[in-house]
C-alpha positions in Angstrom: -55.1 2.8 -13.9 -52.3 0.5 -14.9 -50.2 3.2 -16.7 -50.4 5.4 -13.5 -49.4 2.4 -11.3 -46.5 1.6 -13.7 -45.3 5.2 -13.7 -45.4 5.2 -9.9 -43.3 2.1 -9.8 -40.8 3.7 -12.2 -40.8 6.9 -10.2 -40.1 4.9 -6.9 -37.3 3.0 -8.6 -35.7 6.2 -9.9 -36.0 7.7 -6.4 -34.4 4.6 -4.8 -31.5 4.6 -7.3 -30.9 8.3 -6.9 -31.0 8.2 -3.1 -28.6 5.2 -3.1 -26.2 7.1 -5.4 -26.4 10.3 -3.3 -25.9 8.4 0.0 -22.8 6.7 -1.4 -21.5 10.0 -2.7 -22.1 11.7 0.6 -20.3 8.9 2.5 -17.3 9.1 0.2 -17.2 12.8 0.4 -17.6 12.8 4.2 -14.6 10.4 4.5 -12.6 12.6 2.2 -13.3 15.6 4.4 -12.4 13.7 7.6 -9.1 12.5 6.0 -8.2 16.1 4.9 -9.0 17.4 8.4 -6.9 14.7 10.1 -4.0 15.4 7.7 -4.3 19.1 8.5 -4.3 18.4 12.2 -1.2 16.2 12.0 0.8 18.5 9.7 0.0 21.5 11.8 1.3 20.0 15.0 4.3 21.7 16.6 6.7 18.8 16.8 10.2 19.1 18.0 12.9 16.7 19.2 15.7 16.9 21.8 18.5 14.5 22.3 20.1 13.8 25.6 22.9 11.8 27.2 21.4 8.8 29.0 22.9 6.3 31.4 23.8 3.8 28.7 24.2 6.0 25.7 22.0 8.6 24.0 18.2 9.1 23.9 15.6 11.4 22.6 12.4 13.2 23.6 9.7 14.2 21.2 7.4 17.1 22.0 4.0 17.7 20.5 2.7 21.2 21.0 5.2 21.8 23.8 4.2 18.6 25.7 6.5 15.7 26.1 5.0 12.9 24.0 7.8 10.3 23.9 10.8 9.9 26.2 13.2 7.3 24.8 16.3 6.6 26.8 17.1 3.2 25.3 16.9 1.9 21.7 13.3 0.8 21.2 12.2 -2.7 20.1 15.6 -4.4 20.7 16.4 -7.0 23.4 19.3 -5.0 24.9 18.4 -2.2 27.1 21.0 0.3 26.0 21.0 3.8 24.6 22.0 4.9 21.1 25.7 4.8 20.4 25.8 8.4 19.3 23.7 11.6 19.5 23.4 11.4 15.7 21.8 7.9 15.9 19.3 9.2 18.5 18.5 12.2 16.3 18.1 10.1 13.2 15.7 7.8 15.0 13.7 10.7 16.5 13.3 12.2 13.1 12.1 8.9 11.7 9.5 8.6 14.5 8.4 12.2 13.8 7.8 11.2 10.2 5.5 8.5 11.3 3.6 10.9 13.5 3.2 13.3 10.6 1.8 10.5 8.5 -0.6 9.7 11.3 1.0 6.3 12.1 0.0 5.9 15.7 1.6 4.5 17.8 4.8 5.4 15.9 6.5 2.1 16.8 9.9 1.4 15.4 10.9 -2.1 14.4 14.4 -3.6 14.6 14.4 -3.8 10.8 13.7 -0.1 10.6 16.5 0.6 13.0 18.8 -1.5 10.9 17.8 0.3 7.7 18.5 3.6 9.5 22.0 2.3 10.4 21.5 2.8 14.1 21.2 -0.9 15.1 22.6 -4.0 13.4 20.3 -7.0 13.2 22.1 -10.2 14.2 21.4 -13.1 11.7 20.3 -16.3 13.5 
């Protein structure tokens, strides 16, 4: 009777280990599938940008699947409420934001430091 009981305990232990391993694998695999699906969704979006002349400079719009997603008529994240100095600056920033959207960085905020590194805004040292 003891050998049968011992083999039953070993069997239960093996089943427990196996189920734990399989559940961990399934969760990892499920996460991988979700990430691939999200990446596919983001990369397959129809994204386009348009620049426009604003009241205080230049701005940009970003469209996702033909719907306006972002309307930016001033330089974002800076204290002054002015548009970009040139159409090229607005376009460069819009393209940078599109890159964030494609990498699934939502919201696709832009910091003053990023604007400075793009060359569209100069940070003032305090």
